[in-house]
N, C-alpha and C positions, 0 to 999 in steps of 0.2 A: 187295700189292706195296709195297715201300718206295721212296719217291722220295728220291734223294740229290742235294742241290745241291752238296755238297762232301764228298768222302770221301778218306781216306788208308788205305793198306794197308801193313802191316808183315808180312813173311814170314820164315820161317826154313827154310833148307835144310840137310840133313845128307846129304852126297854128292849124289845126284840125287833124294832123297826130300824132299817137303815135310812138315816136322814140324808147323808151325802157321802160321796166318794170323790177324792181328788187323785188323779193319775198324773204323775210327774215323770217325764221321759229323761230324767237326769237324777243326780243325787239330791236328796233332801237334806239341806244343811240348816243351820239355825235361822238364817235369814229367810229362806223359803218357808220354813215352818212358822216363823213369826208372822209373816205376811198372810199365810193361809189362816192362821188363828184369827188375826185382827180384821182381815178383809173378807173372810168367807165364813168361818165357823161362828164367830160371835154375832154376825149379822143374821144368822139363821136360827139361833137358839131362842127359845122363849125365856122368860125371866126365871131367875133362881134355879139354875141347873147345877148339878154336881158333875164336874168334869173329872174323869179319872184317866191318868196317863201312866205309862210305864216310866222307868227311871233313866231313860236316855238323857244324857247330859244336857242337850239343848232344850229339852222340855222344862228344865229348871231355870232357864234364864229369867232374871228378875223382871225384865220388861214384859215378857209373856205372862208371867204370873200376875203382874200388876194390871195388865189389860183385862185379864179374865176376872179378877176381883173387882176392878172398876166397872165392869159391865154387869156386876151383881151376881156373879156365879161363885161357886166354891170349887177350889182345885184340890184334888186328892191324888196322891201317888200310890201305885201298887207297892206292896212290900218288896224289898230287894229279893232277887232270885237267889236261892241257895245252890251252891255248886255241888254236884254229885261227887262223892268221894270214890 
């Protein structure tokens, strides 16, 4: 049994099917996320996918956006969350 004090999960859905899950036993920073996108996600996607991400600052790094577009995919961001008053 693995004991996790801190873990992050990144998942990919295509329609209602779970394509992949990445479990990280540490914080996911921009470099970890960029590596996951370029070395894992993009290699498993078919052509011309629309990739939707939330508005985390590291999702918007230009090299990540360029890698997605260069692989033939479209990147869209969810609308910003509205704070409840």
